[in-house]
N, C-alpha and C positions, 0 to 999 in steps of 0.2 A: 418283256425286258430282254434286251440283247446281252449276250456275254454271260460271264460267270458272276452270280450274285456275291460271291466272296470278294470280288474286287471293291465292293462298297464297304467292307468290314473295317479297314483302317479309319476311314472318315467317320463311320458310325461310332466307333470307340472314342475318337477324338472329340466329336461334336457332343455326344450325350454322356460321356464319362463313365460308361459301364462296359465291361468286357463282353464280347460276343456270346460267350457261354452263359452269362447271366441273362441276356436277352433270350437265348434259346430255351433256357430253363423256364423263364417267364411264359414264353409261348406254349411250351409243352404242358405247363400247369394250368393254363387257361381253360375255362369250360367251353370255350368256342372251339370249333374244329374246322370250319370252312375258311379257305384262304382269304377271301375278301373280308370276312367278318373279323379275322385276326388282324389284317392290315388296318381296317378302320378302328379297331380297338387300340392298337398301338398308337395310331395317330391321335385319337381323342383322349385316351387315358394317360399316355406317356409322352405326347408332344413330338412324336417322330414325323418326319416328312414322308410323303407318299413313297418315294423311291427307296428310301432306307427301310421303311416298314415292309415294303413289297419284297425287297431282297432278303431280309431276315426271315420272313415267313416262307418264301419260296425255298430257301436253303434248308430251313428247319424241317419243313414238311417232306422234303425230298430225301432227308437223311435222318430217319427216325432212329432212336437208340435201340 
């Protein structure tokens, strides 16, 4: 992915109707830990597109609490 994953955040919030913090909390609470496992989980269980799921996971894993 080129650029800053946060550039996707406004369109993610608009398309899926949830704030980014809620997605990040969901990712952090998942039992999965690997990047692509989390991406595939968001796609299959929550209906996100690949780019949106990838951006959320990349940013969340790069910025742990």
